[in-house]
C-alpha positions as CSV (number, residue, x, y, z in Angstrom):
1,X,109.4,-170.2,96.9
2,X,109.9,-170.0,100.6
3,X,106.9,-167.8,101.0
4,X,104.7,-170.2,99.0
5,X,105.9,-173.1,101.1
6,X,105.1,-171.4,104.4
7,X,101.6,-170.3,103.2
8,X,100.8,-173.8,101.9
9,X,101.9,-175.3,105.3
10,X,99.8,-172.7,107.2
11,X,96.7,-173.8,105.2
12,X,97.3,-177.5,104.8
13,X,98.5,-178.4,108.4
14,X,95.4,-177.2,110.2
15,X,93.2,-179.0,107.7
16,X,95.1,-182.2,108.1
17,X,95.0,-182.0,111.9
18,X,91.3,-181.3,111.8
19,X,90.8,-184.4,109.6
20,X,93.1,-186.5,111.9
21,X,91.2,-185.7,115.1
22,X,87.7,-184.9,114.1
23,X,86.7,-186.8,110.9
24,X,84.5,-189.8,111.4
25,X,86.1,-193.1,110.3
26,X,84.3,-193.3,107.0
27,X,85.3,-189.8,106.0
28,X,88.9,-190.4,107.2
29,X,88.9,-193.5,104.9
30,X,87.6,-191.4,102.0
31,X,90.2,-188.7,102.6
32,X,93.0,-191.3,102.6
33,X,91.6,-192.9,99.5
34,X,91.5,-189.5,97.7
35,X,95.1,-188.8,98.7
36,X,96.1,-192.3,97.4
37,X,94.4,-191.8,94.1
38,X,96.2,-188.4,93.7
39,X,99.4,-190.2,94.6
40,X,98.7,-192.8,91.9
41,X,98.4,-190.0,89.3
42,X,101.8,-188.7,90.4
43,X,103.3,-192.2,90.4
44,X,102.0,-192.6,86.9
45,X,103.9,-189.5,85.9
46,X,107.1,-190.6,87.6
47,X,106.8,-194.1,86.0
48,X,106.2,-192.5,82.6
49,X,103.0,-194.4,82.0
50,X,101.0,-194.0,78.8
51,X,97.6,-192.3,79.1
52,X,95.9,-195.7,78.9
53,X,98.1,-197.2,81.6
54,X,97.6,-194.1,83.8
55,X,93.8,-194.4,83.6
56,X,94.0,-198.1,84.3
57,X,96.4,-197.6,87.3
58,X,94.3,-194.9,88.8
59,X,91.0,-196.9,88.4
60,X,92.4,-200.1,89.9
61,X,94.0,-198.1,92.7
62,X,90.6,-196.6,93.6
63,X,88.9,-200.0,93.5
64,X,91.6,-202.0,95.3
65,X,92.3,-199.3,97.8
66,X,88.6,-198.8,98.6
67,X,88.1,-202.6,99.1
68,X,91.2,-202.9,101.4
69,X,90.1,-199.9,103.4
70,X,86.7,-201.4,103.9
71,X,88.2,-204.8,105.0
72,X,90.5,-203.0,107.4
73,X,87.8,-200.8,108.8
74,X,85.7,-203.9,109.6
75,X,88.7,-205.6,111.2
76,X,89.7,-202.7,113.5
77,X,86.1,-202.4,114.8
78,X,86.8,-205.7,116.4
79,X,90.5,-205.2,117.3
80,X,92.5,-202.1,116.5
81,X,95.6,-204.3,116.4
82,X,94.1,-206.5,113.7
83,X,96.6,-208.7,111.8
84,X,94.3,-209.2,108.8
85,X,96.4,-207.0,106.5
86,X,99.7,-207.4,108.2
87,X,101.1,-209.1,105.0
88,X,100.9,-205.8,103.2
89,X,103.1,-204.1,105.8
90,X,105.5,-207.0,105.7
91,X,105.9,-206.8,101.9
92,X,106.4,-203.0,102.2
93,X,109.1,-203.3,104.8
94,X,110.9,-206.0,102.9
95,X,110.8,-203.8,99.8
96,X,112.3,-200.9,101.6
97,X,115.0,-202.9,103.4
98,X,116.0,-205.1,100.5
99,X,114.7,-203.8,97.2
100,X,115.2,-200.1,97.5
101,X,118.9,-200.2,98.6
102,X,119.7,-202.3,95.6
103,X,117.8,-199.9,93.3
104,X,119.7,-196.9,94.8
105,X,122.9,-198.7,94.0
106,X,121.5,-199.1,90.5
107,X,122.0,-202.9,90.6
108,X,118.9,-203.2,88.4
109,X,116.5,-201.2,86.3
110,X,112.8,-201.5,85.8
111,X,111.2,-201.0,82.4
112,X,107.9,-202.9,82.6
113,X,104.9,-200.7,83.3
114,X,103.3,-203.7,85.1
115,X,106.1,-203.9,87.6
116,X,106.0,-200.1,88.2
117,X,102.3,-200.5,88.9
118,X,102.9,-203.3,91.4
119,X,105.5,-201.2,93.2
120,X,103.2,-198.2,93.2
121,X,100.3,-200.2,94.7
122,X,102.7,-201.6,97.4
123,X,103.9,-198.2,98.4
124,X,100.7,-196.3,98.2
125,X,98.2,-198.8,99.6
126,X,100.5,-199.9,102.5
127,X,100.8,-196.3,103.5
128,X,97.1,-195.6,103.2
129,X,96.3,-198.7,105.3
130,X,99.0,-197.8,107.9
131,X,97.5,-194.3,108.3
132,X,94.1,-195.7,108.8
133,X,95.1,-198.4,111.4
134,X,97.5,-196.1,113.3
135,X,94.7,-193.5,113.7
136,X,92.4,-196.3,114.8
137,X,94.9,-197.1,117.6
138,X,95.5,-193.5,118.5
139,X,95.4,-190.2,116.5
140,X,98.0,-188.8,118.9
141,X,100.3,-191.8,118.3
142,X,100.0,-191.3,114.6
143,X,100.8,-187.6,115.0
144,X,103.8,-188.5,117.1
145,X,105.1,-190.9,114.6
146,X,104.7,-188.4,111.8
147,X,106.4,-185.7,113.9
148,X,109.4,-188.0,114.0
149,X,109.8,-187.6,110.2
150,X,109.2,-183.9,110.3
151,X,111.8,-183.4,113.0
152,X,114.2,-185.6,111.2
153,X,113.8,-183.7,107.9
154,X,114.1,-180.3,109.6
155,X,117.2,-181.2,111.6
156,X,118.8,-182.8,108.5
157,X,118.2,-179.6,106.5
158,X,119.6,-177.1,109.0
159,X,122.5,-179.3,110.2
160,X,123.4,-180.0,106.6
161,X,123.3,-176.4,105.7
162,X,125.4,-175.4,108.7
163,X,128.0,-178.2,108.8
164,X,127.5,-180.3,105.6
165,X,130.7,-181.2,103.8
166,X,130.5,-184.9,103.1
167,X,127.9,-185.8,100.4
168,X,125.5,-188.7,101.2
169,X,124.5,-189.6,97.6
170,X,125.8,-186.8,95.3
171,X,124.5,-188.4,92.1
172,X,121.0,-188.8,93.5
173,X,120.5,-185.8,95.8
174,X,123.5,-183.4,95.8
175,X,122.3,-181.4,98.8
176,X,122.1,-184.3,101.3
177,X,125.1,-184.8,103.5
178,X,126.3,-187.3,106.2
179,X,126.3,-184.4,108.6
180,X,122.7,-183.8,107.9
181,X,122.0,-187.5,108.6
182,X,123.9,-187.2,111.9
183,X,121.8,-184.2,112.9
184,X,118.6,-185.9,112.0
185,X,119.4,-189.0,114.1
186,X,120.5,-186.9,117.1
187,X,117.3,-184.8,116.9
188,X,115.2,-188.0,116.7
189,X,117.1,-189.5,119.6
190,X,116.3,-186.4,121.8
191,X,112.7,-186.4,120.6
192,X,112.3,-190.1,121.5
193,X,113.8,-189.6,125.0
194,X,111.5,-186.6,125.5
195,X,108.5,-188.6,124.3
196,X,109.3,-191.4,126.7
197,X,109.9,-189.1,129.6
198,X,107.0,-186.7,129.3
199,X,104.3,-188.8,127.6
200,X,104.5,-192.4,128.6
201,X,103.8,-193.6,132.2
202,X,106.3,-196.5,132.0
203,X,109.7,-196.3,130.3
204,X,109.6,-197.4,126.6
205,X,113.2,-196.3,125.8
206,X,114.4,-199.8,124.9
207,X,111.7,-200.1,122.2
208,X,110.5,-196.6,121.4
209,X,113.9,-194.9,120.7
210,X,115.2,-197.7,118.3
211,X,111.8,-197.6,116.5
212,X,112.1,-193.8,115.9
213,X,115.7,-194.1,114.9
214,X,114.9,-196.8,112.3
215,X,112.0,-194.6,111.1
216,X,114.4,-191.7,110.6
217,X,116.8,-193.9,108.6
218,X,114.0,-195.3,106.5
219,X,112.7,-191.8,105.9
220,X,116.0,-190.8,104.5
221,X,116.0,-193.9,102.2
222,X,112.5,-193.0,101.1
223,X,113.6,-189.5,100.2
224,X,116.5,-190.8,98.2
225,X,114.4,-193.3,96.4
226,X,111.9,-190.7,95.2
227,X,114.7,-188.4,94.3
228,X,116.3,-191.1,92.1
229,X,112.9,-191.9,90.4
230,X,112.3,-188.2,89.7
231,X,115.8,-187.9,88.3
232,X,115.1,-190.9,86.0
233,X,111.8,-189.3,85.0
234,X,113.5,-186.0,84.3
235,X,111.2,-184.0,86.6
236,X,111.8,-181.8,89.7
237,X,108.6,-182.5,91.5
238,X,106.1,-185.4,91.5
239,X,103.2,-182.9,91.0
240,X,102.1,-179.4,91.4
241,X,99.1,-179.7,93.7
242,X,100.9,-178.1,96.7
243,X,102.4,-174.7,95.8
244,X,106.0,-174.4,96.9
245,X,106.0,-178.1,97.9
246,X,105.3,-180.0,94.7
247,X,103.1,-183.0,94.8
248,X,101.6,-185.3,97.4
249,X,104.4,-187.8,96.9
250,X,107.0,-185.0,97.5
251,X,105.5,-184.4,100.9
252,X,104.9,-188.0,102.0
253,X,107.9,-189.8,100.5
254,X,109.5,-190.4,103.9
255,X,106.1,-191.4,105.4
256,X,105.7,-194.0,102.7
257,X,108.9,-195.7,103.8
258,X,108.3,-195.4,107.5
259,X,104.6,-195.8,108.5
260,X,104.2,-199.4,107.3
261,X,107.3,-200.2,109.4
262,X,105.8,-198.4,112.4
263,X,102.5,-200.2,112.3
264,X,104.2,-203.5,111.7
265,X,106.4,-203.0,114.7
266,X,103.3,-202.1,116.8
267,X,101.5,-205.2,115.7
268,X,104.5,-207.5,116.5
269,X,105.3,-206.0,119.9
270,X,101.9,-204.9,121.2
271,X,99.2,-207.0,119.4
272,X,97.3,-209.3,121.9
273,X,97.1,-211.8,119.1
274,X,100.9,-212.4,119.0
């Protein structure tokens, strides 16, 4: 399993970085839309849709996602900090801050396929759009934000294995510990300070570090959320497209909960329109 994970990473990471830095905007949009459609297929599996609902969900995801990407692409040509689709990011952040914690505490259950579709669109499309707009602002910025989650996950894994004793959410994800959370936040704090010191010309510590810390926390919430959904669906992985890693949603669960927040924060604090 470890060998398969490493080999997959060796192949996928260079391909992703090449797409991030070298693809033309239209092909980057097509790449993101393809990932979103694959994610919609995996979401259908986790939501236990019927074959009819799965086809409908994937078809509408393609149509709506393509239209939103087209609108966003036109907007960012004028202003990369465009606020035209800001409402989608706001809905996503509200969902992660309010709706998901209640779901994790199992204060409510969802049985309607239509509601599962709405949630799927909110999560997948907001992430797709965030990836497009963040790249339009700066590919390096997007990579730096994504690295926050990779660093957080890695630190949580090794810290949890070395020192983990107190379970974070045993019924949802038995391997996650509070010690792992502490290790993740400490690693992200160091990363944020290093980013501020080495990369930026003026100090951004008062805004950059809190942003990355909140992203790390939301990343953990996103991971727990997908773990609970998979538990309810009775599956280990969202899909099998990535050997050793599972599905697309298994790899981007933390990005789904963090990138819409990141672009929303940038639009609020840095947009010339506000």
